[in-house]
Residue frames as a rotation matrix with the C-alpha (Angstrom) as fourth column:
UNK 1
0.892 0.446 0.065 20.00
0.243 -0.597 0.765 -68.30
0.380 -0.667 -0.641 -37.49
UNK 2
-0.186 -0.953 0.240 22.60
0.260 -0.283 -0.923 -66.26
0.947 -0.109 0.301 -35.72
UNK 3
0.429 0.246 -0.869 23.25
0.897 0.000 0.442 -65.19
0.108 -0.969 -0.220 -32.15
UNK 4
0.056 -0.347 0.936 23.69
0.041 -0.936 -0.349 -61.60
0.998 0.058 -0.038 -30.98
UNK 5
-0.099 -0.144 -0.985 25.05
0.967 0.218 -0.129 -60.91
0.233 -0.965 0.118 -27.49
UNK 6
0.073 0.220 0.973 23.69
0.014 -0.976 0.219 -57.82
0.997 -0.003 -0.075 -25.77
UNK 7
0.056 -0.134 0.989 24.98
-0.890 -0.455 -0.012 -56.92
0.452 -0.880 -0.145 -22.30
UNK 8
-0.759 -0.512 0.401 25.92
-0.641 0.698 -0.321 -60.55
-0.115 -0.501 -0.858 -21.67
UNK 9
-0.004 0.827 0.562 22.55
-0.236 0.546 -0.804 -61.97
-0.972 -0.136 0.193 -22.76
UNK 10
-0.919 -0.350 0.182 22.21
0.047 0.362 0.931 -64.04
-0.392 0.864 -0.316 -25.94
UNK 11
0.125 0.954 -0.273 19.50
-0.462 -0.187 -0.867 -63.51
-0.878 0.234 0.417 -28.52
UNK 12
-0.388 -0.118 0.914 18.71
0.640 0.679 0.359 -65.69
-0.663 0.725 -0.188 -31.52
UNK 13
-0.287 0.198 -0.937 18.40
-0.495 -0.868 -0.032 -63.59
-0.820 0.455 0.347 -34.67
UNK 14
-0.407 0.234 0.883 16.32
0.724 0.672 0.155 -64.52
-0.557 0.703 -0.443 -37.71
UNK 15
-0.935 0.168 -0.313 14.99
-0.322 -0.775 0.544 -62.74
-0.151 0.609 0.779 -40.76
UNK 16
-0.275 0.923 0.270 11.19
0.377 0.362 -0.852 -62.68
-0.884 -0.133 -0.448 -41.02
UNK 17
-0.909 -0.152 0.389 10.40
0.409 -0.145 0.901 -62.54
-0.080 0.978 0.194 -44.72
UNK 18
-0.067 0.987 0.149 6.68
0.972 0.031 0.233 -61.89
0.225 0.160 -0.961 -44.14
UNK 19
0.818 0.378 -0.433 7.32
0.503 -0.836 0.222 -58.54
-0.278 -0.399 -0.874 -42.45
UNK 20
0.527 -0.692 0.494 10.72
0.441 -0.274 -0.855 -57.85
0.727 0.668 0.161 -44.08
UNK 21
0.535 -0.354 0.767 12.43
-0.733 -0.647 0.213 -57.38
0.421 -0.676 -0.605 -40.72
UNK 22
-0.472 -0.686 -0.554 15.01
-0.058 0.651 -0.757 -59.00
0.880 -0.325 -0.347 -38.52
UNK 23
0.685 0.670 0.288 13.70
-0.402 0.018 0.915 -60.50
0.608 -0.742 0.281 -35.28
UNK 24
-0.557 -0.827 -0.073 15.69
-0.320 0.294 -0.901 -61.13
0.766 -0.478 -0.429 -32.13
UNK 25
0.692 0.721 0.017 14.57
-0.306 0.272 0.912 -63.24
0.653 -0.637 0.409 -29.21
UNK 26
-0.176 -0.768 0.616 16.54
-0.934 -0.068 -0.352 -63.51
0.312 -0.637 -0.705 -25.98
UNK 27
0.318 0.184 -0.930 17.24
-0.018 0.982 0.188 -67.02
0.948 -0.043 0.316 -24.74
UNK 28
-0.391 -0.541 -0.744 17.79
0.636 0.425 -0.644 -68.24
0.665 -0.725 0.178 -21.20
UNK 29
-0.781 0.193 0.594 15.38
-0.447 -0.838 -0.315 -65.77
0.437 -0.511 0.740 -19.60
UNK 30
-0.809 0.575 -0.119 12.59
0.473 0.518 -0.713 -66.40
-0.349 -0.633 -0.691 -17.10
UNK 31
0.267 0.887 -0.377 10.18
0.196 -0.433 -0.880 -64.84
-0.944 0.161 -0.289 -19.57
UNK 32
0.269 -0.099 0.958 10.01
0.952 0.179 -0.248 -63.56
-0.147 0.979 0.142 -23.11
UNK 33
0.316 -0.203 -0.927 11.78
-0.063 -0.979 0.194 -60.59
-0.947 -0.003 -0.322 -24.62
UNK 34
0.024 -0.292 0.956 11.93
0.935 0.344 0.082 -60.07
-0.353 0.892 0.281 -28.37
UNK 35
0.094 -0.102 -0.990 12.69
-0.081 -0.992 0.095 -57.18
-0.992 0.072 -0.101 -30.70
UNK 36
0.438 0.180 0.881 12.45
0.827 0.304 -0.474 -56.22
-0.352 0.936 -0.016 -34.37
UNK 37
0.211 -0.323 -0.923 14.26
-0.260 -0.928 0.266 -53.90
-0.942 0.184 -0.279 -36.80
UNK 38
0.978 0.206 -0.043 15.06
-0.076 0.154 -0.985 -53.53
-0.196 0.966 0.167 -40.48
UNK 39
0.432 -0.893 -0.124 18.86
-0.263 0.006 -0.965 -53.36
0.863 0.449 -0.232 -40.06
UNK 40
0.194 -0.418 -0.888 21.40
0.667 0.720 -0.193 -54.82
0.720 -0.554 0.418 -37.68
UNK 41
-0.836 -0.531 0.140 22.45
0.263 -0.612 -0.746 -51.63
0.481 -0.587 0.651 -35.87
UNK 42
-0.311 0.818 0.484 18.79
-0.779 -0.511 0.363 -50.78
0.544 -0.265 0.796 -35.22
UNK 43
0.466 0.455 -0.759 18.19
-0.030 0.865 0.501 -54.37
0.884 -0.211 0.417 -34.15
UNK 44
-0.387 -0.690 -0.612 20.94
0.677 0.237 -0.696 -54.07
0.626 -0.684 0.375 -31.53
UNK 45
-0.874 0.108 0.474 19.42
-0.309 -0.876 -0.370 -50.80
0.375 -0.470 0.799 -30.23
UNK 46
0.116 0.993 -0.001 15.96
-0.736 0.086 0.672 -52.37
0.667 -0.077 0.741 -30.07
UNK 47
0.256 -0.116 -0.960 17.46
0.365 0.931 -0.015 -55.37
0.895 -0.346 0.281 -28.29
UNK 48
-0.801 -0.590 -0.103 19.05
0.355 -0.329 -0.875 -53.13
0.483 -0.737 0.473 -25.67
UNK 49
-0.557 0.687 0.466 15.67
-0.746 -0.661 0.082 -51.45
0.364 -0.302 0.881 -25.09
UNK 50
0.381 0.740 -0.555 13.81
-0.427 0.673 0.604 -54.76
0.820 0.007 0.572 -24.91
UNK 51
-0.096 -0.516 -0.851 16.35
0.579 0.666 -0.469 -56.20
0.809 -0.538 0.235 -22.49
UNK 52
-0.920 -0.257 0.297 16.26
-0.039 -0.693 -0.720 -53.08
0.391 -0.674 0.627 -20.29
UNK 53
-0.141 0.956 0.258 12.44
-0.859 -0.248 0.448 -53.23
0.492 -0.158 0.856 -20.09
UNK 54
0.450 0.280 -0.848 12.58
-0.012 0.951 0.308 -56.95
0.893 -0.129 0.431 -19.26
UNK 55
-0.428 -0.715 -0.552 15.25
0.592 0.239 -0.769 -56.50
0.682 -0.657 0.321 -16.57
UNK 56
-0.810 0.215 0.545 13.37
-0.452 -0.822 -0.347 -53.54
0.374 -0.527 0.763 -15.04
UNK 57
0.245 0.964 -0.101 10.18
-0.719 0.251 0.648 -55.64
0.650 -0.087 0.755 -14.87
UNK 58
0.245 -0.238 -0.940 12.10
0.398 0.909 -0.127 -58.49
0.884 -0.342 0.318 -13.21
UNK 59
-0.798 -0.602 0.006 13.60
0.282 -0.384 -0.879 -56.09
0.532 -0.700 0.477 -10.67
UNK 60
-0.495 0.695 0.522 10.17
-0.757 -0.640 0.134 -54.62
0.427 -0.329 0.842 -9.86
UNK 61
0.550 0.792 -0.265 8.69
-0.611 0.597 0.520 -58.09
0.570 -0.124 0.812 -9.34
UNK 62
0.176 -0.579 0.796 11.69
-0.893 0.247 0.377 -59.56
-0.415 -0.777 -0.473 -7.53
UNK 63
0.942 0.179 0.283 12.23
-0.032 0.889 -0.456 -62.19
-0.334 0.421 0.844 -10.23
UNK 64
-0.111 -0.983 0.146 15.62
-0.012 0.148 0.989 -63.61
-0.994 0.108 -0.028 -11.21
UNK 65
0.337 0.312 -0.888 15.92
-0.794 -0.413 -0.447 -62.67
-0.506 0.856 0.109 -14.92
UNK 66
-0.422 -0.575 -0.701 18.10
-0.856 0.508 0.098 -65.62
0.300 0.641 -0.706 -15.96
UNK 67
0.735 0.613 -0.291 16.62
-0.537 0.788 0.302 -69.08
0.415 -0.065 0.908 -16.19
UNK 68
-0.060 -0.724 0.688 18.38
-0.907 0.327 0.266 -71.55
-0.417 -0.608 -0.676 -13.90
UNK 69
0.340 0.088 -0.936 19.47
-0.677 0.714 -0.179 -74.80
0.653 0.695 0.303 -15.56
UNK 70
0.843 0.075 0.532 19.79
-0.467 0.591 0.657 -78.09
-0.266 -0.803 0.533 -13.66
UNK 71
-0.244 -0.957 -0.156 22.59
-0.919 0.176 0.354 -79.47
-0.311 0.230 -0.922 -15.81
UNK 72
-0.703 0.091 0.705 20.45
0.119 0.993 -0.009 -82.46
-0.701 0.078 -0.709 -16.77
UNK 73
-0.029 0.781 -0.623 18.32
-0.926 -0.257 -0.278 -83.20
-0.377 0.569 0.731 -19.80
UNK 74
0.023 0.133 0.991 16.92
0.071 0.988 -0.134 -86.35
-0.997 0.073 0.013 -21.38
UNK 75
-0.280 -0.157 -0.947 17.65
-0.909 -0.274 0.314 -87.25
-0.309 0.949 -0.066 -24.96
UNK 76
0.410 0.470 0.782 15.75
-0.134 0.879 -0.458 -89.97
-0.902 0.083 0.423 -26.79
UNK 77
-0.323 -0.568 -0.757 17.60
-0.900 -0.062 0.431 -91.68
-0.291 0.821 -0.491 -29.63
UNK 78
0.624 0.501 -0.600 16.79
-0.686 0.718 -0.113 -94.65
0.374 0.483 0.792 -31.85
UNK 79
0.852 -0.246 0.462 18.10
-0.161 0.716 0.679 -97.98
-0.498 -0.653 0.570 -30.48
UNK 80
0.676 -0.637 0.371 20.60
0.721 0.466 -0.513 -98.43
0.154 0.614 0.774 -33.33
UNK 81
0.359 -0.543 0.759 22.11
-0.110 -0.832 -0.543 -94.99
0.927 0.111 -0.358 -32.65
UNK 82
0.740 -0.040 0.671 22.24
-0.672 -0.067 0.737 -95.80
0.015 -0.997 -0.076 -28.92
UNK 83
0.855 -0.421 0.302 24.23
0.366 0.904 0.222 -98.93
-0.367 -0.080 0.927 -29.75
UNK 84
0.461 -0.694 0.552 26.63
0.614 -0.200 -0.764 -96.95
0.641 0.691 0.334 -31.98
UNK 85
0.476 -0.241 0.846 27.12
-0.502 -0.864 0.036 -94.32
0.722 -0.442 -0.532 -29.28
UNK 86
0.870 -0.131 0.476 27.87
-0.374 0.454 0.809 -96.98
-0.322 -0.881 0.346 -26.68
UNK 87
0.707 -0.627 0.326 30.45
0.702 0.679 -0.216 -98.58
-0.086 0.381 0.920 -28.98
UNK 88
0.351 -0.579 0.736 32.14
0.305 -0.673 -0.674 -95.24
0.886 0.461 -0.060 -29.77
UNK 89
0.640 -0.077 0.764 32.21
-0.667 -0.550 0.503 -94.23
0.382 -0.832 -0.403 -26.12
UNK 90
0.886 -0.305 0.349 33.74
0.020 0.777 0.629 -97.59
-0.463 -0.550 0.695 -25.14
UNK 91
0.582 -0.687 0.435 36.32
0.747 0.240 -0.620 -97.23
0.322 0.686 0.653 -27.91
UNK 92
0.157 -0.490 0.857 37.34
-0.102 -0.871 -0.480 -93.93
0.982 -0.012 -0.187 -26.28
UNK 93
-0.571 -0.413 -0.709 37.40
0.557 0.440 -0.705 -95.51
0.603 -0.798 -0.021 -22.82
UNK 94
-0.931 0.286 0.228 34.47
-0.364 -0.784 -0.502 -93.41
0.036 -0.550 0.834 -21.62
UNK 95
-0.431 0.891 0.146 30.86
0.521 0.377 -0.766 -93.72
-0.737 -0.254 -0.626 -20.58
UNK 96
-0.081 0.495 0.865 28.26
0.955 -0.210 0.210 -92.54
0.285 0.843 -0.455 -23.08
UNK 97
0.849 0.453 -0.271 27.59
0.521 -0.802 0.291 -89.47
-0.086 -0.389 -0.917 -20.90
UNK 98
0.269 -0.834 -0.482 31.29
0.187 -0.445 0.876 -88.55
-0.945 -0.326 0.036 -20.63
UNK 99
-0.559 -0.505 0.657 31.90
0.699 0.138 0.701 -89.06
-0.445 0.852 0.277 -24.35
UNK 100
0.162 0.707 0.688 28.83
0.905 -0.384 0.182 -87.06
0.393 0.594 -0.702 -25.43
UNK 101
0.799 0.062 -0.598 29.69
0.410 -0.784 0.466 -84.33
-0.439 -0.618 -0.652 -22.91
UNK 102
-0.244 -0.958 -0.151 33.12
0.350 -0.232 0.908 -84.00
-0.905 0.168 0.392 -24.56
UNK 103
-0.517 0.107 0.849 31.48
0.855 0.013 0.518 -83.77
0.044 0.994 -0.099 -28.00
UNK 104
0.578 0.808 0.114 29.01
0.785 -0.589 0.193 -81.14
0.223 -0.022 -0.975 -26.81
UNK 105
0.500 -0.489 -0.715 31.81
0.305 -0.673 0.674 -79.07
-0.810 -0.555 -0.187 -25.25
UNK 106
-0.569 -0.743 0.352 33.78
0.563 -0.041 0.825 -79.21
-0.599 0.668 0.441 -28.52
UNK 107
-0.226 0.577 0.785 30.75
0.895 -0.194 0.401 -78.01
0.383 0.794 -0.473 -30.48
UNK 108
0.756 0.511 -0.410 29.91
0.644 -0.693 0.323 -75.28
-0.119 -0.508 -0.853 -27.95
UNK 109
0.073 -0.826 -0.559 33.47
0.268 -0.524 0.809 -73.93
-0.961 -0.209 0.183 -28.20
UNK 110
-0.687 -0.361 0.631 33.47
0.659 0.056 0.750 -74.18
-0.306 0.931 0.200 -32.00
UNK 111
-0.201 0.721 0.663 30.19
0.671 -0.391 0.630 -72.25
0.713 0.572 -0.405 -32.20
UNK 112
-0.385 -0.010 -0.923 30.72
0.871 -0.334 -0.360 -69.90
-0.304 -0.943 0.137 -29.24
UNK 113
0.664 0.723 0.191 28.69
0.746 -0.656 -0.114 -66.69
0.043 0.218 -0.975 -29.09
């Protein structure tokens, strides 16, 4: 999957073999907005239309279009992985949270939209 950025909003792009079209779905919204097309330039145009319709609907209803994130999430891992993470974090002089946060930041930068 790939990410397309349209007017500052990110959409995950995938090819749907069953209908022989590309599909985009915006992420981080307080609702759903998707779009389809057979080629990338048309997909971008359809995405702009879909986003405009979504934003207009949010404005009419007084809804914030972007989902608000708390900055917290739970992650369940097997006990043996938990032990390995604790050891690696300690080896780097960090808590598990601080060490994993650094790793996540590195990956987010490496795969930036």
